[in-house]
C-alpha positions as CSV (number, residue, x, y, z in Angstrom):
1,X,-4.0,-13.5,-19.2
2,X,-1.6,-11.1,-18.9
3,X,-3.3,-8.6,-21.9
4,X,-6.3,-9.0,-19.8
5,X,-5.3,-7.9,-16.4
6,X,-3.2,-5.1,-18.4
7,X,-5.7,-3.9,-20.2
8,X,-8.4,-4.2,-17.4
9,X,-6.2,-2.3,-14.9
10,X,-5.7,0.2,-17.3
11,X,-9.5,0.9,-18.4
12,X,-10.6,1.0,-14.7
13,X,-7.6,1.8,-12.5
14,X,-7.3,-1.4,-10.5
15,X,-7.6,-4.4,-10.5
16,X,-9.1,-6.6,-7.2
17,X,-9.5,-10.3,-6.1
18,X,-6.1,-11.7,-7.7
19,X,-4.9,-14.7,-5.8
20,X,-1.2,-14.5,-4.3
21,X,-1.1,-16.8,-1.4
22,X,-3.4,-19.7,0.1
23,X,-5.3,-18.6,3.2
24,X,-2.8,-21.2,5.1
25,X,-0.1,-18.5,4.0
26,X,-1.4,-15.6,4.9
27,X,-2.4,-17.2,8.4
28,X,1.7,-18.2,8.6
29,X,1.8,-14.4,7.8
30,X,-0.5,-12.8,10.0
31,X,0.8,-15.0,12.8
32,X,4.7,-13.6,12.4
33,X,3.2,-10.2,12.9
34,X,0.7,-10.8,15.8
35,X,3.7,-12.2,17.2
36,X,5.9,-9.2,17.2
37,X,3.3,-7.0,17.8
38,X,2.7,-8.5,21.5
39,X,6.5,-8.2,21.7
40,X,7.0,-4.7,20.7
41,X,3.8,-2.9,19.9
42,X,1.3,-2.2,17.0
43,X,2.8,-2.3,13.7
44,X,-0.2,-0.3,12.3
45,X,0.8,1.9,9.8
46,X,4.9,1.8,10.3
47,X,6.5,2.9,6.3
48,X,9.4,0.7,5.3
49,X,8.2,-2.0,7.6
50,X,10.0,-4.3,5.5
51,X,13.2,-2.8,6.4
52,X,12.8,-4.4,10.5
53,X,10.3,-7.4,9.2
54,X,11.5,-10.0,7.0
55,X,7.9,-11.2,6.2
56,X,6.5,-8.3,4.8
57,X,9.8,-8.3,2.6
58,X,9.3,-11.8,1.7
59,X,5.9,-10.7,0.3
60,X,6.9,-8.0,-1.6
61,X,9.1,-10.0,-3.3
62,X,6.9,-12.9,-4.3
63,X,7.6,-13.8,-8.2
64,X,3.6,-14.0,-8.5
65,X,3.3,-10.3,-6.9
66,X,6.0,-9.3,-8.9
67,X,4.8,-11.2,-12.8
68,X,1.5,-9.0,-11.7
69,X,3.2,-5.7,-11.3
70,X,5.5,-6.5,-14.3
71,X,2.3,-6.4,-16.4
72,X,1.5,-2.9,-14.8
73,X,4.8,-0.9,-14.8
74,X,7.1,-2.8,-16.8
75,X,9.9,-4.8,-16.2
76,X,12.2,-3.4,-13.8
77,X,10.8,-2.4,-10.4
78,X,11.6,-0.8,-7.3
79,X,9.7,-1.6,-4.1
80,X,9.4,1.8,-2.6
81,X,7.5,1.2,0.9
82,X,5.4,-1.7,2.6
83,X,3.2,-0.8,5.1
84,X,0.8,-3.2,7.3
85,X,-3.0,-1.7,7.7
86,X,-5.1,-2.9,10.1
87,X,-8.2,-1.8,11.5
88,X,-9.1,-3.7,14.4
89,X,-12.4,-5.3,15.2
90,X,-15.2,-3.2,16.2
91,X,-13.5,0.2,15.6
92,X,-14.5,4.0,13.8
93,X,-11.3,4.3,11.9
94,X,-11.3,4.7,8.1
95,X,-10.0,6.2,5.5
96,X,-11.7,9.0,3.1
97,X,-11.8,9.1,-0.3
98,X,-8.3,10.0,-1.9
99,X,-5.6,9.5,-3.9
100,X,-1.9,8.0,-3.2
101,X,0.0,9.9,-5.4
102,X,-1.0,13.6,-4.0
103,X,0.9,12.2,-0.3
104,X,4.1,10.5,-2.0
105,X,6.1,13.1,-3.6
106,X,6.6,11.5,-6.8
107,X,7.2,13.0,-10.3
108,X,5.6,9.9,-12.5
109,X,2.7,7.8,-12.1
110,X,4.5,4.7,-13.2
111,X,3.7,3.6,-9.4
112,X,1.3,0.9,-8.2
113,X,-0.4,0.3,-4.8
114,X,-0.9,-3.2,-3.9
115,X,-2.8,-4.4,-0.9
116,X,-2.6,-7.9,0.2
117,X,-4.9,-9.2,2.5
118,X,-4.0,-11.1,5.7
119,X,-6.9,-11.7,7.0
120,X,-10.3,-11.2,5.2
121,X,-11.2,-7.7,3.8
122,X,-14.9,-8.0,3.7
123,X,-17.5,-4.7,3.9
124,X,-18.2,-5.7,7.0
125,X,-14.2,-5.5,8.0
126,X,-13.7,-2.2,6.1
127,X,-12.8,-3.5,2.6
128,X,-12.2,-0.5,0.0
129,X,-13.9,0.7,-2.2
130,X,-12.8,2.6,-5.7
131,X,-14.1,4.6,-8.5
132,X,-13.6,3.2,-12.1
133,X,-11.9,4.8,-14.5
134,X,-11.1,8.1,-11.6
135,X,-7.4,7.6,-12.3
136,X,-7.9,8.9,-16.4
137,X,-8.2,12.9,-15.3
138,X,-5.1,12.8,-12.7
139,X,-4.6,14.7,-9.6
140,X,-8.0,15.9,-7.7
141,X,-8.0,18.8,-5.1
142,X,-7.9,17.2,-1.7
143,X,-9.3,19.1,1.4
144,X,-8.0,19.1,4.9
145,X,-10.6,18.1,7.6
146,X,-10.9,17.2,11.1
147,X,-11.5,13.8,11.9
148,X,-9.8,11.5,14.5
149,X,-10.9,8.5,13.3
150,X,-9.6,9.1,9.7
151,X,-6.3,7.2,9.3
152,X,-5.1,9.8,6.6
153,X,-2.8,12.1,7.7
154,X,-4.5,15.7,8.2
155,X,-7.4,14.0,7.2
156,X,-7.3,14.9,4.0
157,X,-10.3,14.0,1.4
158,X,-11.5,14.3,-2.0
159,X,-15.5,16.0,-1.9
160,X,-18.3,15.2,-4.1
161,X,-17.3,11.3,-4.9
162,X,-20.5,10.1,-6.5
163,X,-20.3,6.9,-3.5
164,X,-22.7,4.8,-5.9
165,X,-20.3,4.6,-8.6
166,X,-17.7,3.1,-6.3
167,X,-16.7,-0.8,-6.6
168,X,-16.7,-3.1,-3.3
169,X,-13.1,-4.6,-3.1
170,X,-13.8,-7.3,-1.0
171,X,-10.5,-10.2,-0.6
172,X,-10.2,-13.3,0.8
173,X,-7.1,-13.9,3.1
174,X,-4.1,-14.3,0.3
175,X,-5.9,-12.2,-2.1
176,X,-4.6,-8.6,-3.7
177,X,-5.8,-5.7,-5.0
178,X,-3.5,-3.1,-7.6
179,X,-4.7,0.2,-8.0
180,X,-3.2,3.1,-10.0
181,X,-2.0,6.0,-8.2
182,X,-4.5,8.5,-9.2
183,X,-7.6,6.4,-8.6
184,X,-10.1,7.8,-6.2
185,X,-10.3,4.7,-3.1
186,X,-11.9,4.8,0.5
187,X,-12.8,2.4,3.3
188,X,-15.2,2.3,6.3
189,X,-14.9,1.1,9.8
190,X,-14.7,-2.4,10.6
191,X,-17.9,-3.3,12.6
192,X,-16.9,-7.1,12.3
193,X,-15.3,-9.2,14.9
194,X,-11.9,-9.9,13.4
195,X,-9.2,-7.6,13.1
196,X,-8.7,-6.3,9.3
197,X,-5.2,-6.9,8.0
198,X,-3.5,-5.8,5.0
199,X,-0.1,-5.3,3.8
200,X,-0.2,-2.1,1.8
201,X,2.9,-2.2,-0.9
202,X,4.3,0.6,-3.2
203,X,6.4,0.0,-6.3
204,X,8.1,2.4,-8.7
205,X,9.5,2.3,-12.1
206,X,13.2,3.0,-11.9
207,X,12.3,6.2,-14.3
208,X,10.3,7.9,-11.2
209,X,12.1,10.7,-9.1
210,X,11.2,12.0,-5.3
211,X,10.4,16.0,-5.4
212,X,9.9,16.7,-1.8
213,X,13.2,15.4,-0.6
214,X,16.7,14.3,-1.4
215,X,17.7,11.0,-0.5
216,X,14.8,9.1,-1.1
217,X,15.1,5.0,-0.6
218,X,14.1,2.2,-2.3
219,X,14.9,-1.3,-3.3
220,X,15.6,-2.9,-6.6
221,X,13.2,-6.0,-6.7
222,X,13.3,-7.1,-10.5
223,X,15.5,-5.8,-13.5
224,X,17.7,-2.8,-13.6
225,X,18.0,0.1,-12.8
226,X,19.5,3.4,-15.4
227,X,18.9,6.2,-13.2
228,X,19.9,5.5,-9.8
229,X,17.9,8.3,-8.4
230,X,16.9,6.3,-5.1
231,X,19.5,5.0,-2.1
232,X,19.2,1.4,-1.6
233,X,17.1,0.4,1.3
234,X,18.0,-3.0,3.4
235,X,16.0,-5.2,3.6
236,X,15.2,-7.2,7.1
237,X,17.2,-10.4,7.7
238,X,14.7,-11.9,10.1
239,X,11.0,-11.5,12.0
240,X,11.8,-8.2,13.7
241,X,15.4,-7.3,13.2
242,X,16.4,-5.3,16.4
243,X,19.6,-3.7,15.1
244,X,17.2,-2.6,11.9
245,X,14.6,-0.7,14.5
246,X,16.3,2.0,14.6
247,X,17.2,2.7,10.8
248,X,13.6,1.8,10.3
249,X,12.0,4.7,12.4
250,X,14.4,7.1,10.6
251,X,13.1,6.3,7.2
252,X,9.8,6.0,8.8
253,X,9.8,9.9,9.7
254,X,11.2,10.6,6.4
255,X,8.0,9.0,4.5
256,X,6.0,10.3,6.9
257,X,7.3,14.1,6.8
258,X,6.7,13.8,2.9
259,X,3.2,12.5,3.3
260,X,2.2,15.3,5.4
261,X,3.7,17.9,3.0
262,X,1.1,18.2,0.9
263,X,0.6,21.4,-1.5
């Protein structure tokens, strides 16, 4: 099974519908998020949210999730980022065709992105679409566009993608997809009656360096770090860690600056 997952990931650049938690557990984590939102406001696209909320840190460090990550990038694993990505029901928000590593400023593709569904991610709710084998040619040119409904900073998009080649990455609550940093992917608007809620998680091998600025940060969640390229983030200790909120906001601003500085 392990060899099968690794071979499939290497061949097509992504995995889909991998079971991680059951729907009841997914609902429990969704409920924690929505309770925090009711008190604190929207948590959509808050970078490194695991430093202010304990629920995403618990999910990102689940042994069954890290077992898959280990197969893909090796036994030494840094948790780099967690972000809730939420599409409200009946909204036009979408994500254009892009590659994650265009934004992150990392010097290596020893990285994997996870999308863990906390609600159903269907075609109707705007699940991801991915282009198989698109990771093998490295970075493609991204063009800046003007689109208020595009979730991506600067609305950057890869033009000329043949959508007919894409695979629909639908997930039930509790399932996850995994994709390589150069895999082309997008998502469409949510025309369903429910929110599409996912926890996006980025993991990196400690060999990776940050090129865009100094003093980037991560957390060693498995194995050893023999390189020390990153400072250490502090995970939240409660559902919402009030003391950590200002620190998380500073980390959010720093990563937003990195993502917005694309060359």
